[in-house]
VEXDREN-2710 file (C-alpha; in Angstrom, 1 decimal):
% VEXDREN-2710
k/r/px/py/pz
1/MET/73.3/-31.9/-191.9
2/VAL/71.1/-33.6/-189.3
3/MET/72.2/-37.0/-188.3
4/ILE/69.5/-39.5/-187.2
5/LEU/70.7/-42.7/-185.5
6/SER/68.9/-45.4/-183.5
7/LYS/69.4/-47.0/-180.1
8/LYS/67.4/-49.5/-178.1
9/ILE/66.3/-49.5/-174.5
10/ASN/65.8/-52.9/-172.8
11/ILE/62.6/-52.9/-170.7
12/ARG/62.6/-56.6/-169.8
13/PRO/60.9/-58.2/-167.9
14/THR/58.1/-55.7/-167.1
15/SER/56.7/-54.7/-170.5
16/SER/53.2/-56.1/-169.8
17/VAL/53.0/-54.1/-166.5
18/TYR/52.6/-50.8/-168.4
19/ALA/49.1/-51.7/-169.4
20/THR/48.0/-52.1/-165.8
21/TYR/48.6/-48.4/-165.0
22/LYS/45.4/-47.3/-166.8
23/ARG/43.5/-48.6/-163.7
24/LEU/45.3/-46.4/-161.2
25/SER/43.2/-44.0/-159.2
26/TYR/44.4/-40.8/-160.8
27/GLN/42.3/-37.8/-161.6
28/PRO/43.2/-35.7/-164.7
29/TRP/44.9/-33.0/-162.5
30/THR/46.9/-35.4/-160.4
31/ALA/48.1/-37.3/-163.5
32/ILE/49.2/-34.1/-165.2
33/ALA/50.9/-33.0/-162.0
34/GLU/53.2/-36.0/-162.4
35/PHE/54.6/-34.4/-165.6
36/VAL/54.8/-30.9/-164.0
37/ASP/56.6/-32.4/-161.0
38/ASN/59.3/-33.7/-163.3
39/SER/59.5/-30.3/-165.2
40/THR/59.7/-28.2/-162.0
41/GLN/62.3/-30.5/-160.3
42/SER/64.5/-30.4/-163.4
43/PHE/64.3/-26.6/-163.3
44/TYR/65.2/-26.3/-159.6
45/ASP/68.0/-28.9/-159.8
46/HIS/69.7/-26.8/-162.6
47/LYS/68.3/-23.4/-161.8
48/ASP/71.6/-21.6/-161.8
49/GLU/72.7/-23.0/-165.2
50/LEU/69.3/-22.3/-166.8
51/MET/69.0/-18.7/-165.5
52/ALA/72.5/-18.0/-166.7
53/GLN/71.3/-18.4/-170.3
54/LYS/70.8/-15.3/-172.3
55/TYR/67.2/-14.0/-172.2
56/ALA/66.3/-16.6/-169.5
57/LYS/63.2/-15.7/-167.5
58/GLY/62.4/-18.9/-165.8
59/LEU/60.5/-22.1/-166.5
60/ASN/57.7/-22.4/-169.0
61/ILE/55.4/-25.5/-168.9
62/THR/52.9/-25.7/-171.7
63/ILE/49.9/-28.1/-171.4
64/ARG/47.8/-28.6/-174.5
65/TYR/44.8/-30.8/-175.0
66/ILE/43.8/-31.1/-178.7
67/GLU/40.4/-32.4/-179.6
68/ASP/40.6/-34.2/-182.9
69/ALA/37.6/-36.1/-184.2
70/VAL/39.6/-37.6/-187.1
71/GLU/42.9/-38.7/-185.5
72/GLY/41.7/-38.8/-182.0
73/ASP/42.4/-36.4/-179.0
74/ARG/45.9/-36.0/-177.7
75/LEU/47.6/-34.4/-174.7
76/GLU/50.9/-32.6/-175.0
77/ILE/53.1/-31.4/-172.1
78/THR/56.2/-29.4/-173.1
79/ASP/58.8/-27.7/-170.8
80/ASP/62.0/-25.7/-171.3
81/ALA/63.7/-27.1/-168.2
82/TYR/67.1/-28.7/-168.2
83/GLY/66.1/-31.7/-170.4
84/MET/67.6/-35.2/-170.4
85/GLU/70.8/-37.0/-171.5
86/TRP/70.9/-40.7/-172.3
87/THR/71.0/-42.0/-168.7
88/ASP/68.1/-39.9/-167.5
89/PHE/66.2/-40.6/-170.7
90/GLN/66.4/-44.3/-170.1
91/ARG/65.3/-43.8/-166.5
92/ALA/62.3/-41.8/-167.6
93/VAL/61.0/-44.7/-169.7
94/VAL/62.0/-47.8/-167.8
95/LEU/60.0/-49.0/-164.8
96/ASP/61.6/-49.1/-161.3
97/ARG/64.3/-46.6/-162.1
98/PRO/64.1/-43.9/-159.4
99/PRO/66.3/-40.8/-159.9
100/LYS/69.6/-40.3/-158.2
101/ASN/68.1/-37.5/-156.1
102/THR/65.1/-38.8/-154.2
103/SER/64.6/-35.7/-152.1
104/GLY/62.7/-33.8/-154.8
105/ARG/59.2/-34.1/-156.2
106/ASN/60.0/-37.0/-158.5
107/GLU/61.3/-39.2/-155.8
108/PHE/59.7/-42.5/-156.9
109/GLY/60.8/-42.4/-160.6
110/MET/57.4/-43.7/-161.6
111/GLY/55.3/-40.7/-162.3
112/LEU/55.9/-40.2/-166.0
113/LYS/55.2/-43.8/-166.9
114/THR/52.2/-44.3/-164.7
115/ALA/50.5/-41.0/-165.6
116/ALA/51.2/-41.5/-169.4
117/CYS/49.8/-45.0/-169.3
118/TRP/46.8/-43.9/-167.3
119/PHE/46.0/-41.2/-169.9
120/GLY/46.5/-43.2/-173.1
121/SER/47.9/-46.4/-174.7
122/LEU/50.3/-44.6/-177.1
123/TRP/52.8/-42.0/-175.8
124/SER/56.1/-40.6/-176.7
125/VAL/59.0/-38.8/-175.0
126/GLU/61.3/-36.3/-176.7
127/SER/64.1/-34.5/-174.9
128/THR/67.5/-32.8/-175.2
129/GLN/69.7/-31.5/-172.3
130/LEU/71.3/-28.1/-172.1
131/ASN/74.8/-28.2/-173.7
132/SER/74.1/-31.6/-175.3
133/THR/74.2/-32.1/-179.0
134/THR/71.8/-35.0/-179.0
135/LYS/68.1/-35.2/-178.9
136/TYR/66.3/-38.5/-178.0
137/TYR/62.9/-39.7/-179.1
138/THR/61.0/-42.8/-178.3
139/GLU/57.4/-44.0/-178.5
140/ILE/55.6/-46.5/-176.2
141/ASN/52.8/-48.5/-177.6
142/ILE/51.1/-50.2/-174.6
143/ASP/49.0/-52.5/-176.7
144/GLU/51.9/-53.9/-178.6
145/LEU/54.0/-54.3/-175.5
146/GLY/51.4/-56.5/-174.0
147/LYS/50.6/-58.4/-177.2
148/TYR/54.1/-59.1/-178.4
149/LYS/55.9/-59.2/-175.0
150/THR/58.4/-56.7/-176.4
151/GLU/61.6/-56.5/-174.5
152/GLU/63.2/-53.6/-176.3
153/ILE/62.0/-50.2/-177.6
154/ASP/63.6/-48.1/-180.3
155/VAL/65.1/-44.7/-179.5
156/GLN/65.9/-42.2/-182.2
157/GLU/68.9/-39.9/-181.8
158/GLU/69.2/-36.6/-183.7
159/SER/71.9/-33.9/-183.7
160/VAL/70.8/-30.5/-182.2
161/SER/72.2/-27.3/-181.0
162/LYS/73.8/-27.1/-177.5
163/LYS/71.5/-24.2/-176.7
164/ASP/68.4/-26.4/-177.0
165/HIS/66.9/-27.8/-173.8
166/PHE/63.4/-29.2/-173.5
167/THR/61.2/-32.2/-172.9
168/LYS/58.0/-33.0/-174.7
169/ILE/55.5/-35.7/-173.9
170/VAL/52.7/-36.5/-176.3
171/ILE/49.9/-39.0/-175.4
172/LYS/47.4/-40.4/-177.9
173/ARG/44.7/-43.1/-178.0
174/LEU/43.4/-41.6/-174.8
175/ASN/41.8/-43.7/-172.1
176/LYS/40.8/-40.5/-170.3
177/ARG/39.6/-37.4/-172.1
178/ILE/39.6/-33.8/-170.8
179/VAL/36.5/-32.3/-172.3
180/GLY/33.7/-30.0/-171.2
181/PRO/34.0/-26.6/-169.5
182/ARG/33.5/-28.0/-166.0
183/THR/36.3/-30.6/-166.3
184/ILE/38.6/-28.2/-168.0
185/GLY/37.9/-25.6/-165.3
186/LYS/38.5/-28.1/-162.6
187/VAL/41.9/-29.1/-164.1
188/LYS/43.1/-25.5/-164.4
189/GLU/41.8/-24.6/-160.9
190/LEU/43.5/-27.5/-159.1
191/LEU/46.8/-27.3/-161.0
192/SER/46.9/-23.6/-160.1
193/SER/46.4/-24.7/-156.5
194/ILE/48.9/-27.5/-156.5
195/TYR/51.7/-25.3/-157.9
196/ARG/50.8/-22.1/-156.0
197/GLU/54.3/-21.9/-154.5
198/ASP/55.9/-22.1/-157.9
199/LEU/53.5/-19.6/-159.4
200/ARG/54.1/-17.2/-156.5
201/THR/57.8/-17.0/-157.3
202/GLY/57.2/-15.6/-160.8
203/LEU/59.8/-17.9/-162.2
204/VAL/57.5/-20.7/-163.2
205/ARG/54.8/-20.1/-165.8
206/ILE/52.2/-22.9/-166.6
207/THR/49.7/-22.5/-169.4
208/TYR/46.8/-24.7/-170.3
209/ASN/45.6/-24.3/-173.9
210/GLY/47.1/-20.8/-173.9
211/SER/45.6/-19.7/-170.6
212/ALA/48.2/-18.9/-167.9
213/LEU/47.4/-20.5/-164.6
214/GLN/47.0/-18.1/-161.6
215/PHE/46.4/-18.8/-158.0
216/LYS/43.9/-16.6/-156.2
217/GLU/44.9/-15.7/-152.6
218/ALA/42.3/-15.9/-149.8
219/PRO/41.2/-12.7/-148.1
220/VAL/42.5/-12.5/-144.5
221/TYR/40.2/-11.2/-141.8
222/THR/41.2/-8.0/-139.9
223/ASP/39.1/-7.1/-136.9
224/ASP/38.0/-3.7/-135.5
225/ASP/41.2/-3.4/-133.5
226/SER/43.2/-3.7/-136.8
227/LYS/44.5/-7.2/-135.8
228/THR/45.1/-9.4/-138.8
229/TRP/44.1/-13.0/-138.0
230/LYS/47.0/-14.8/-139.5
231/LYS/49.9/-16.4/-137.6
232/ASP/52.9/-18.6/-138.3
233/ILE/53.1/-22.0/-136.6
234/SER/55.7/-24.8/-136.4
235/PHE/55.9/-28.0/-134.5
236/THR/57.2/-31.6/-134.9
237/VAL/55.6/-35.0/-134.5
238/GLN/57.7/-37.9/-133.3
239/HIS/56.9/-41.1/-135.2
240/GLU/58.7/-44.4/-135.5
241/GLY/62.0/-42.8/-134.5
242/LYS/61.7/-39.9/-136.9
243/GLU/61.0/-36.3/-136.3
244/LEU/58.5/-35.0/-138.8
245/ALA/58.4/-31.3/-139.1
246/VAL/55.4/-29.0/-139.8
247/SER/55.6/-25.3/-140.5
248/GLY/53.3/-22.7/-142.1
249/PHE/50.4/-20.4/-141.2
250/ILE/46.8/-20.5/-140.1
251/ALA/44.4/-17.7/-140.7
252/ILE/40.7/-16.7/-140.8
253/ARG/39.1/-15.7/-144.0
254/ILE/36.2/-13.3/-144.5
255/PRO/34.0/-13.9/-146.4
256/GLY/33.8/-17.6/-145.6
257/SER/33.9/-20.3/-148.3
258/VAL/32.7/-23.8/-148.1
259/LYS/34.9/-24.6/-151.1
260/ASP/38.1/-22.9/-150.2
261/ALA/38.4/-22.9/-146.4
262/GLY/40.5/-25.6/-144.7
263/PHE/44.2/-26.5/-144.6
264/THR/46.4/-27.0/-147.6
265/LEU/49.1/-29.5/-146.9
266/ILE/52.3/-28.9/-148.9
267/ARG/55.3/-31.1/-149.4
268/ARG/58.5/-29.9/-151.1
269/GLY/56.8/-26.8/-152.5
270/ARG/53.9/-28.8/-154.0
271/VAL/50.4/-29.3/-152.7
272/ILE/49.6/-32.9/-151.7
273/VAL/46.2/-32.3/-150.0
274/GLY/44.2/-29.2/-150.9
275/GLY/42.6/-27.1/-153.5
276/SER/39.0/-26.1/-154.2
277/GLU/36.7/-28.5/-152.3
278/LYS/39.7/-30.7/-151.4
279/ASN/41.3/-28.9/-148.4
280/TYR/42.0/-30.8/-145.2
281/ARG/39.2/-30.2/-142.6
282/PRO/39.1/-32.9/-139.9
283/SER/36.1/-32.6/-137.6
284/GLU/38.4/-32.6/-134.6
285/LEU/39.7/-29.2/-135.7
286/PHE/36.8/-27.7/-137.6
287/GLY/33.7/-29.1/-136.1
288/ASP/30.7/-30.0/-138.3
289/ALA/30.2/-28.9/-141.9
290/ASN/27.6/-26.3/-140.9
291/SER/30.0/-24.4/-138.5
292/TYR/31.6/-21.1/-139.1
293/ALA/35.0/-22.5/-138.5
294/TRP/34.4/-24.9/-141.4
295/GLN/33.9/-22.0/-143.7
296/ARG/36.4/-19.5/-142.3
297/MET/39.5/-21.1/-140.9
298/TYR/42.3/-22.0/-143.4
299/GLY/46.0/-22.2/-143.7
300/GLU/49.0/-23.7/-145.5
301/LEU/51.2/-26.3/-143.8
302/HIS/54.6/-27.4/-145.2
303/MET/55.4/-31.1/-144.4
304/ASP/58.5/-31.7/-146.4
305/ASN/59.7/-35.0/-144.8
306/TRP/56.3/-36.6/-144.3
307/PRO/55.6/-39.9/-146.2
308/VAL/53.2/-39.7/-149.2
309/THR/51.4/-42.1/-151.4
310/GLN/52.9/-43.2/-154.7
311/ALA/50.4/-41.0/-156.6
312/LYS/51.3/-38.0/-154.3
313/ASP/47.6/-37.4/-153.8
314/GLY/47.7/-38.0/-150.0
315/PHE/49.9/-38.7/-147.0
316/ASP/50.7/-42.3/-146.1
317/TRP/49.5/-42.0/-142.5
318/HIS/46.2/-43.8/-142.2
319/ASN/47.3/-47.2/-140.7
320/SER/50.0/-46.1/-138.2
321/GLY/48.3/-43.5/-136.0
322/LEU/50.3/-40.8/-137.6
323/GLU/47.3/-38.7/-138.8
324/GLU/45.9/-38.8/-135.2
325/ALA/49.2/-37.6/-133.8
326/PHE/49.3/-34.8/-136.4
327/ILE/45.7/-33.7/-135.5
328/ASP/46.5/-33.7/-131.8
329/GLU/49.6/-31.4/-132.3
330/LEU/47.8/-29.1/-134.8
331/SER/44.9/-28.7/-132.4
332/LYS/47.1/-27.0/-129.9
333/HIS/47.7/-24.2/-132.4
334/THR/44.2/-23.8/-133.8
335/GLN/41.9/-23.7/-130.8
336/ASP/42.0/-19.9/-130.5
337/TYR/41.4/-19.4/-134.2
338/ARG/38.5/-21.8/-134.2
339/ARG/36.8/-19.9/-131.4
340/LYS/37.4/-16.6/-133.1
341/ALA/36.0/-18.0/-136.4
342/GLU/32.8/-19.1/-134.6
343/ASN/32.3/-15.8/-132.8
344/ILE/32.8/-13.4/-135.7
345/ARG/29.5/-11.8/-136.7
346/VAL/29.9/-10.0/-140.0
347/ARG/27.7/-9.6/-143.0
348/GLU/29.3/-11.3/-145.9
349/LYS/29.1/-9.6/-149.3
350/LEU/27.9/-11.3/-152.4
351/ASN/27.8/-9.7/-155.8
352/THR/24.6/-10.1/-157.7
353/GLN/26.5/-11.1/-160.9
354/ASP/28.4/-13.8/-159.0
355/LEU/25.2/-15.0/-157.4
356/VAL/23.4/-15.4/-160.8
357/GLU/26.4/-16.9/-162.6
358/THR/26.9/-19.5/-159.8
359/ALA/23.2/-20.3/-159.6
360/THR/22.7/-20.8/-163.4
361/LYS/26.1/-22.4/-164.1
362/GLY/25.0/-25.9/-163.5
363/LEU/21.8/-25.5/-165.6
364/THR/23.9/-24.1/-168.5
365/GLU/26.9/-26.5/-168.4
366/SER/24.7/-29.6/-168.0
367/GLY/22.8/-28.6/-171.1
368/ALA/19.5/-28.2/-169.4
369/VAL/19.2/-24.6/-170.8
370/GLU/21.0/-23.0/-173.7
371/ASN/21.7/-19.5/-175.2
372/VAL/21.8/-17.9/-171.8
373/GLN/21.8/-14.1/-171.5
374/ILE/22.0/-12.4/-168.1
375/GLU/21.3/-8.7/-167.4
376/ILE/21.5/-7.1/-163.9
377/VAL/19.2/-4.1/-163.4
378/ASP/18.6/-1.9/-160.3
379/ARG/14.9/-1.3/-160.8
380/GLU/12.1/-3.8/-160.3
381/PRO/9.5/-4.4/-163.1
382/VAL/6.1/-3.0/-162.7
383/SER/3.9/-6.1/-163.0
384/PRO/0.6/-5.8/-164.8
385/GLU/-2.5/-7.3/-163.1
386/PRO/-2.5/-10.9/-164.2
387/PRO/-5.5/-12.0/-166.3
388/THR/-8.1/-13.9/-164.5
389/ASP/-7.4/-17.0/-166.5
390/VAL/-3.7/-17.0/-165.8
391/PRO/-2.7/-18.6/-162.5
392/ILE/-0.3/-17.0/-160.0
393/THR/1.9/-19.6/-158.4
394/ASN/2.5/-19.2/-154.8
395/THR/5.0/-21.8/-153.6
396/GLU/5.8/-21.9/-150.0
397/PRO/7.3/-24.6/-147.8
398/SER/4.7/-26.5/-145.8
399/SER/4.9/-25.6/-142.1
400/SER/4.1/-29.3/-141.2
401/GLU/7.2/-30.6/-142.9
402/PRO/10.2/-30.9/-140.6
403/ALA/13.2/-28.8/-141.6
404/HIS/16.0/-31.0/-140.3
405/ILE/18.3/-28.0/-140.2
406/GLU/20.4/-27.1/-137.2
407/GLU/21.9/-23.8/-136.2
408/PRO/25.7/-23.7/-136.7
409/GLN/26.3/-22.9/-133.0
410/ASP/24.1/-25.7/-131.7
411/SER/26.2/-28.3/-133.4
412/GLN/29.3/-27.1/-131.6
413/GLN/28.0/-27.4/-128.0
414/GLU/29.3/-30.9/-127.5
415/ASN/32.4/-30.8/-129.6
416/THR/33.9/-27.4/-128.7
417/GLU/35.3/-26.4/-125.3
418/THR/34.2/-22.8/-125.8
419/SER/31.0/-22.9/-127.8
420/SER/29.8/-19.9/-129.8
421/PRO/27.0/-17.7/-128.5
422/PRO/23.5/-18.4/-129.8
423/PRO/22.6/-16.6/-133.1
424/GLU/21.4/-13.1/-132.9
425/THR/17.6/-12.8/-132.8
426/SER/17.0/-9.1/-133.2
427/SER/14.5/-8.1/-135.8
428/GLN/17.3/-6.2/-137.6
429/ASN/19.3/-9.4/-137.9
430/GLN/16.4/-11.5/-139.0
431/ASN/15.4/-9.0/-141.7
432/SER/18.9/-8.4/-143.1
433/GLY/20.6/-11.7/-142.6
434/ASN/24.4/-12.2/-142.6
435/VAL/24.8/-11.9/-146.3
436/GLN/24.7/-8.5/-148.0
437/LEU/23.9/-8.5/-151.6
438/GLU/25.7/-5.9/-153.7
439/GLY/24.4/-4.9/-157.1
440/GLY/20.9/-4.8/-158.6
441/LYS/18.1/-6.8/-157.0
442/GLN/16.5/-7.7/-160.4
443/ILE/17.9/-10.1/-163.0
444/ASN/16.7/-10.5/-166.5
445/TYR/17.5/-14.1/-167.3
446/ALA/16.9/-15.1/-171.0
447/PHE/17.5/-18.7/-172.1
448/THR/16.3/-21.5/-174.4
449/TYR/14.6/-24.5/-172.7
450/LYS/13.4/-27.5/-174.8
451/HIS/13.7/-25.4/-178.0
452/ILE/11.6/-22.5/-176.6
453/ASP/13.0/-19.1/-175.7
454/TYR/12.0/-17.8/-172.3
455/GLN/12.7/-14.7/-170.2
456/PHE/12.5/-14.7/-166.4
457/HIS/12.6/-11.4/-164.6
458/ILE/13.9/-12.5/-161.2
459/ILE/13.4/-10.2/-158.3
460/LEU/15.4/-10.9/-155.1
461/GLU/13.6/-10.1/-151.9
462/MET/16.2/-9.6/-149.1
463/ASN/14.3/-8.0/-146.3
464/ASP/11.3/-9.8/-145.0
465/PRO/11.5/-13.4/-143.7
466/ALA/7.8/-13.6/-143.5
467/MET/7.1/-13.1/-147.2
468/ASP/6.2/-16.0/-149.4
469/TRP/9.2/-17.9/-150.6
470/LEU/8.4/-17.9/-154.3
471/LEU/5.8/-15.8/-156.3
472/VAL/5.4/-16.3/-160.0
473/GLU/3.6/-14.1/-162.4
474/GLN/3.0/-15.1/-166.0
475/LEU/3.3/-12.1/-168.3
476/SER/3.0/-14.2/-171.5
477/ASP/3.6/-17.8/-172.6
478/THR/7.3/-17.3/-172.4
479/GLU/7.8/-14.4/-170.0
480/TYR/7.6/-14.6/-166.3
481/ASN/8.3/-12.6/-163.1
482/LEU/9.8/-14.6/-160.3
483/SER/10.0/-13.0/-156.9
484/ILE/12.3/-15.1/-154.6
485/ASN/12.4/-14.4/-150.9
486/MET/16.1/-15.0/-150.2
487/ARG/15.5/-14.4/-146.5
488/HIS/12.7/-16.9/-145.9
489/SER/12.8/-18.0/-142.3
490/PHE/12.2/-21.6/-143.2
491/PHE/15.8/-21.8/-144.5
492/LYS/17.5/-20.4/-141.5
493/PRO/20.5/-20.7/-140.9
494/LEU/21.4/-21.6/-144.5
495/ILE/20.4/-18.2/-145.7
496/ASP/23.2/-16.8/-143.6
497/LYS/25.7/-18.6/-145.8
498/SER/26.6/-17.0/-149.1
499/GLU/27.1/-20.4/-150.7
500/PHE/23.4/-21.3/-150.2
501/LEU/21.8/-18.3/-152.0
502/PRO/22.8/-19.6/-155.5
503/ILE/21.3/-23.0/-154.6
504/MET/18.1/-21.2/-153.5
505/MET/17.9/-19.4/-156.9
506/ARG/18.7/-22.5/-158.9
507/MET/16.0/-24.5/-157.1
508/SER/13.5/-21.7/-157.7
509/ILE/14.3/-21.6/-161.5
510/ALA/14.1/-25.4/-161.7
511/LEU/10.7/-25.4/-160.0
512/VAL/9.2/-22.8/-162.3
513/LEU/10.6/-24.7/-165.3
514/ALA/9.0/-27.9/-164.0
515/GLU/5.6/-26.1/-163.7
516/ILE/5.9/-24.5/-167.1
517/GLU/6.7/-27.8/-168.8
518/SER/3.9/-29.6/-167.0
519/MET/1.5/-27.0/-168.3
520/VAL/2.9/-27.2/-171.8
521/THR/2.7/-31.0/-172.0
522/SER/-0.8/-31.2/-170.4
523/HIS/-3.3/-32.3/-173.1
524/ASP/-6.4/-30.9/-171.3
525/GLY/-5.0/-28.0/-169.3
526/ARG/-5.0/-30.1/-166.1
527/ILE/-1.8/-31.1/-164.3
528/GLU/-1.5/-34.3/-162.4
529/PRO/-0.6/-33.8/-158.8
530/SER/2.8/-35.6/-159.3
531/ALA/3.6/-34.0/-162.7
532/ILE/5.6/-31.0/-161.4
533/ARG/7.5/-33.1/-158.9
534/LEU/8.5/-35.5/-161.6
535/LYS/9.5/-32.8/-164.0
536/MET/11.5/-31.2/-161.2
537/ASN/13.3/-34.5/-160.6
538/GLU/14.2/-34.7/-164.3
539/ILE/15.7/-31.2/-164.3
540/LEU/17.7/-31.7/-161.1
541/GLU/18.9/-35.1/-162.4
542/THR/20.2/-33.4/-165.5
543/VAL/22.1/-30.9/-163.4
544/ARG/23.4/-33.6/-161.1
545/LYS/24.8/-35.6/-164.0
546/GLY/26.6/-32.4/-165.2
547/ASP/28.1/-31.9/-161.7
548/GLU/29.3/-35.5/-161.7
549/ALA/30.8/-35.4/-165.2
550/LEU/34.2/-34.9/-163.6
END
């Protein structure tokens, strides 16, 4: 027979403070990370006991976001770590109760409360510890705490088996929702990055709505002499009487990546600074954003005894000169790698499928286009001669318009002791560029735009920088050939970066859509000079709002 008893936890005098935490500067992934920190630390603190259990394989953390139009969305985080007995359970709920061991990931003892209150106004904690016969459950209603100035909350006790061990947190009445493929993808990607060290061990498994998180390792560059450009480093920084240690590695990646290059700063096995588009890249070490070092140099640095912010989303070093001292020491270990990163001349490879998916992703996820179907083919279509009454669009940048684009090497002349050589100017380099496209050069792109089904046959021209940038042939009211010169010299040196080519394709598609819509909406067959530009602005604004939905 299951016995259910009741206890109370005194939370006086800070009950009204809980409501203020919804204004903290969390992001969904940093808030969820607070729960994962508690789970992983509980596992590591009691690893031997947990792994001694029959059938034990490690730690499982399950994150579930349930969309419910009737009851309201909720977020659930469950782990099978060591669990909590009464003392730890009280500490988890009451403010200003740090754990006994402050050398781990949950050193402040605030993460569960602050993250739960940030997410929603109604949350519960349920837990039982290994070898305990009691399970505890309590529910925190933030609105009632503030309204009634409640000083005590009820806790239910229930008899359970000694073999049980888990903690489950459920958050309802959400202030912040995790919806939309972009947001969900970002949460999964950054959690995978934050807990890369745990995932690498194979002992920690984290799933988000049934999908196991995995961290993708960066490719390390090996030169023609079979030297792998990756090295271990270690140093210390003296600061306010303390010796702060840094250890890890730096490396060069090929192909380069604007999103993923840079340093990841790790503390106690958990990423503090880093992840896709969030890596540490001070200009003193990497130069400007259009440099090769910015795209190619990366590394992981462990900084276990460095001070962090309460949200653990950054280091507490901005007002004491500590960051400057860190950069000065790190610079001594990175100069040779920065020079090498600038001097490497390789043709990065870009798969056509990846190019198209990246180029069209923003259009699809923002809702600008729907029902997308993509087909990669090796042959180019044979275009019929266009009828005399069907215009052929020839869109080319005006030669009188300033480009405002600098070569990557030029930007380094004043900031780098050993600057890179000027870009190659041979005809072969101009024709082929630094990005090699693998796969078919034609894409059949079918989609629905403004309730009309279209098909674009996109041909990628990769050889002649002197060709027109964009040629459009209208085959019917809803079918078009788009010939895009991906090597147009106007866009040098951006075309030598694999990340720019999807932007080029997206811009071309948006421009053609703007022209088509302007023709469709024209009442007399004539287009106002500003019509295409205005339609283009509308399309790009839709995509931009989708990008900022996070």
